[in-house]
SERO-4910 file (N, C-alpha, C, O; in steps of 0.05 Angstrom, whole numbers):
BEGIN
 pado doro    nc1    nc2    nc3   cac1   cac2   cac3    cc1    cc2    cc3    oc1    oc2    oc3
  Ser    A     17    -24      0      0      0      0     18     25      0     42     23      5
  Ser    A      5     47     -6     21     72     -7     31     80     20     52     93     23
  Asp    A     16     74     42     25     80     69     50     65     76     69     76     88
  Leu    A     51     39     69     74     23     74     98     32     57    121     31     66
  Gln    A     92     41     33    113     52     16    126     77     28    150     81     27
  Lys    A    109     94     41    119    118     55    138    110     77    159    122     81
  Cys    A    130     89     92    147     80    114    174     72    103    195     78    115
  Lys    A    174     57     81    199     48     69    216     71     59    240     72     63
  Glu    A    203     91     46    217    114     36    231    130     57    253    140     54
  Phe    A    217    133     80    228    149    102    245    133    121    257    145    139
  Gly    A    247    107    117    264     91    134    252     85    161    266     78    180
  Asp    A    225     88    163    212     83    188    214     53    195    212     36    177
  Thr    A    218     47    220    220     19    229    194     11    244    193     -9    257
  Tyr    A    174     27    241    148     22    253    126     29    234    130     42    213
  Val    A    102     21    241     78     28    226     58     40    246     55     29    268
  Glu    A     45     61    239     25     73    256      3     52    261     -6     39    242
  Gln    A     -6     49    285    -27     30    291    -52     34    274    -64     15    265
  Ser    A    -60     59    270    -84     64    254    -80     55    226    -99     45    213
  Met    A    -56     58    215    -50     50    187    -52     19    185    -64      9    166
  Leu    A    -41      5    205    -42    -24    205    -70    -34    209    -78    -53    196
  Thr    A    -85    -21    226   -113    -29    231   -130    -25    206   -146    -41    198
  Lys    A   -125     -2    193   -139      4    168   -133    -17    146   -152    -26    133
  Ala    A   -108    -25    144   -101    -45    124   -113    -72    131   -123    -86    113
  Ala    A   -113    -79    157   -124   -105    165   -154   -105    163   -166   -126    158
  Ser    A   -167    -82    166   -196    -81    165   -207    -85    136   -231    -88    133
  Lys    A   -189    -87    117   -198    -93     90   -205   -123     87   -220   -131     70
  Val    A   -194   -139    105   -199   -168    104   -214   -178    129   -221   -202    130
  Met    A   -218   -161    149   -232   -168    173   -245   -143    185   -239   -121    176
  Ser    A   -262   -146    205   -274   -123    217   -253   -108    233   -232   -118    240
  Val    A   -259    -83    239   -241    -66    254   -236    -78    282   -214    -78    292
  Val    A   -257    -88    294   -255   -101    321   -237   -125    319   -220   -129    337
  Gln    A   -239   -141    298   -222   -165    295   -193   -156    291   -174   -168    301
  Ala    A   -190   -134    276   -163   -124    271   -150   -115    297   -126   -122    302
  Trp    A   -165   -101    314   -154    -92    340   -148   -116    357   -127   -117    370
  Asp    A   -166   -136    357   -161   -160    373   -136   -175    363   -120   -185    379
  Ala    A   -133   -176    337   -110   -190    325    -84   -176    333    -64   -189    341
  Leu    A    -84   -149    332    -60   -134    340    -54   -138    370    -31   -141    378
  Glu    A    -75   -138    386    -71   -143    415    -59   -171    420    -41   -174    437
  Phe    A    -69   -191    406    -59   -218    409    -29   -219    401    -13   -231    415
  Leu    A    -23   -207    378      5   -207    369     23   -192    388     47   -200    392
  Lys    A     13   -172    401     29   -157    421     33   -175    446     55   -176    456
  Glu    A     12   -188    455     14   -205    479     33   -228    474     48   -236    492
  Glu    A     34   -238    449     52   -260    442     80   -250    436     98   -266    428
  Gln    A     84   -224    438    110   -211    432    120   -215    403    144   -216    398
  Ile    A    100   -218    385    106   -219    357    109   -191    346    123   -186    327
  Leu    A     94   -172    359     95   -144    353    100   -129    379     92   -138    400
  Met    A    111   -105    376    115    -88    399     99    -62    394     98    -53    371
  Arg    A     88    -51    415     73    -26    411     84     -5    431     87    -11    455
  Glu    A     90     18    420     98     41    437     82     64    427     83     72    404
  Lys    A     66     75    445     47     96    438     29     85    416     16     64    420
  Asn    A     28     97    393     11     87    371     28     75    349     20     74    326
  Arg    A     52     67    355     70     55    335     73     25    340     76     16    363
  Ile    A     73     11    318     76    -18    319    102    -26    306    108    -18    284
  Phe    A    118    -41    321    145    -49    312    147    -80    312    133    -94    326
  Leu    A    165    -90    295    174   -117    299    194   -115    322    209    -96    325
  Pro    A    195   -136    340    212   -133    364    241   -127    359    253   -110    372
  Asn    A    253   -140    339    282   -134    334    286   -105    326    306    -93    334
  Leu    A    268    -95    309    271    -67    300    266    -47    324    279    -27    326
  Tyr    A    248    -55    341    242    -38    364    267    -36    382    274    -14    390
  Trp    A    280    -58    387    304    -58    405    327    -44    391    343    -31    404
  Tyr    A    330    -47    365    351    -33    350    347     -3    353    366     12    359
  Glu    A    322      7    350    316     35    353    323     45    381    335     66    384
  Lys    A    315     29    401    320     37    429    350     39    434    360     58    446
  Asp    A    366     20    424    395     20    428    408     44    413    425     57    424
  Ile    A    399     49    389    410     72    374    404     98    389    422    114    392
  Ala    A    380    101    398    372    125    413    389    128    438    398    150    445
  Lys    A    394    106    452    409    107    477    438    116    471    449    132    486
  Tyr    A    450    105    450    478    112    443    480    141    432    500    154    437
  Val    A    461    149    417    461    177    407    459    196    430    474    216    431
  Lys    A    442    190    449    439    207    473    465    208    489    473    229    498
  Lys    A    478    185    491    503    183    506    525    200    492    540    215    505
  Leu    A    526    199    465    545    215    450    540    244    453    559    260    455
  Met    A    514    252    453    508    280    456    516    292    483    521    316    485
  His    A    517    275    503    524    285    530    553    281    537    562    288    559
  Met    A    569    270    519    597    267    524    612    293    519    603    310    504
  Asp    A    635    296    533    652    319    527    663    317    499    668    295    489
  Pro    A    667    339    486    678    338    458    706    328    459    721    331    478
  Trp    A    714    316    437    741    307    434    759    330    427    752    347    410
  His    A    782    330    439    803    351    432    828    336    424    841    322    440
  Leu    A    835    338    399    858    324    389    882    343    389    880    366    379
  Asn    A    903    335    401    927    351    403    945    345    380    966    332    382
  Ile    A    937    356    356    954    353    333    958    380    320    941    398    323
  Asp    A    979    383    306    984    407    290    975    399    262    990    386    247
  Ala    A    951    408    254    940    401    228    957    410    205    961    396    186
  Glu    A    969    434    208    986    444    187   1010    426    183   1018    420    160
  Gln    A   1023    418    204   1047    402    203   1040    374    191   1054    364    174
  Leu    A   1017    363    199   1009    337    189   1003    339    159   1012    321    144
  Leu    A    989    359    150    983    362    122   1008    367    106   1011    356     84
  Arg    A   1026    383    116   1051    389    102   1067    363     98   1076    358     75
  Ser    A   1069    346    118   1085    322    115   1072    303     95   1086    289     80
  Glu    A   1046    302     95   1032    285     75   1036    295     47   1040    280     28
  Gln    A   1034    322     43   1038    334     17   1067    329      7   1071    323    -16
  Met    A   1086    331     25   1114    327     18   1118    298      9   1133    292    -10
  Lys    A   1106    279     23   1109    251     16   1098    246    -12   1109    231    -28
  Arg    A   1075    259    -18   1062    253    -44   1074    269    -67   1077    258    -89
  Phe    A   1080    295    -63   1087    312    -86   1114    325    -85   1122    338   -104
  Gly    A   1128    323    -64   1154    336    -62   1152    363    -49   1130    374    -45
  Asp    A   1175    376    -43   1176    401    -28   1163    424    -41   1148    439    -29
  Glu    A   1167    428    -67   1158    452    -81   1127    453    -82   1115    473    -75
  Val    A   1115    431    -90   1085    430    -91   1074    432    -63   1053    444    -59
  Ala    A   1087    419    -44   1077    419    -17   1076    448     -5   1058    455      8
  Asp    A   1097    464    -12   1098    491     -2   1075    508    -13   1062    523      2
  Asp    A   1069    505    -39   1046    520    -50   1020    511    -38   1003    527    -32
  Ser    A   1017    485    -36    992    474    -24    989    483      4    966    489     13
  Met    A   1011    484     19   1009    491     47   1002    520     51    989    527     71
  Lys    A   1009    537     33   1001    565     35    970    567     34    958    581     49
  Asn    A    959    552     15    929    552     13    917    539     37    897    549     48
  Ile    A    928    517     47    918    504     71    920    522     95    902    523    112
  Ser    A    943    535     97    947    554    120    926    575    121    914    582    142
  Asn    A    920    587     97    899    608     95    872    597    103    857    609    118
  Leu    A    866    573     94    840    560    100    838    555    130    817    560    142
  Leu    A    859    544    142    859    538    171    856    564    187    842    564    207
  Arg    A    869    585    178    867    611    192    838    621    191    827    631    211
  Glu    A    825    618    168    797    626    165    779    610    183    760    621    195
  Ile    A    784    585    185    768    568    203    772    576    232    752    578    246
  Glu    A    797    581    240    802    589    267    789    616    274    780    620    296
  Gln    A    787    634    254    774    660    258    744    658    257    730    678    262
  Gly    A    734    634    251    705    631    250    691    642    226    667    647    227
  Leu    A    706    646    204    694    656    180    677    634    167    683    610    169
  Asp    A    657    642    152    641    624    137    656    619    111    654    634     92
  Ile    A    672    597    110    689    592     88    674    585     62    685    586     40
  Ser    A    649    578     65    633    572     41    628    597     24    622    595      0
  Thr    A    631    621     36    625    645     21    651    659     12    650    679     -2
  Val    A    674    648     20    699    660     12    705    653    -17    704    629    -24
  Asp    A    710    673    -34    715    668    -62    741    652    -65    760    656    -50
  Lys    A    741    633    -84    764    616    -88    789    632    -94    811    624    -86
  Gln    A    786    655   -107    810    672   -113    822    682    -87    847    685    -85
  Asp    A    805    688    -67    815    698    -42    833    677    -28    852    684    -15
  Arg    A    826    652    -32    840    630    -19    868    626    -32    886    617    -18
  Lys    A    871    633    -57    896    629    -71    917    650    -65    940    646    -71
  Ser    A    909    671    -52    928    693    -46    945    686    -22    962    702    -14
***
């Protein structure tokens, strides 16, 4: 059905109970559809949270993902103690030699400086970066 297609398109791991009842009521009465859903829930074939119906494995995957995202959001940010310019220069030198690395590093240095100053680098003209 188009409702199930929407779930697939949006990556939903659940179906709204009303949508499932509506689909089931095409082959049985609404009361029978509700009873069938209740039976499947009691037998733990389906899980229900609020008005959402899940398969159990997808329900627990969603719960675990939400738990870990919440944990990541509350963690302190990572601070890496590296000199980005030095790291990039050494990689450029390995790949292209000293002369090309020096030209590339001037551009990279300007870009890093813009980032540190908090400029919106997406609006900086490419010509400005080459100077």
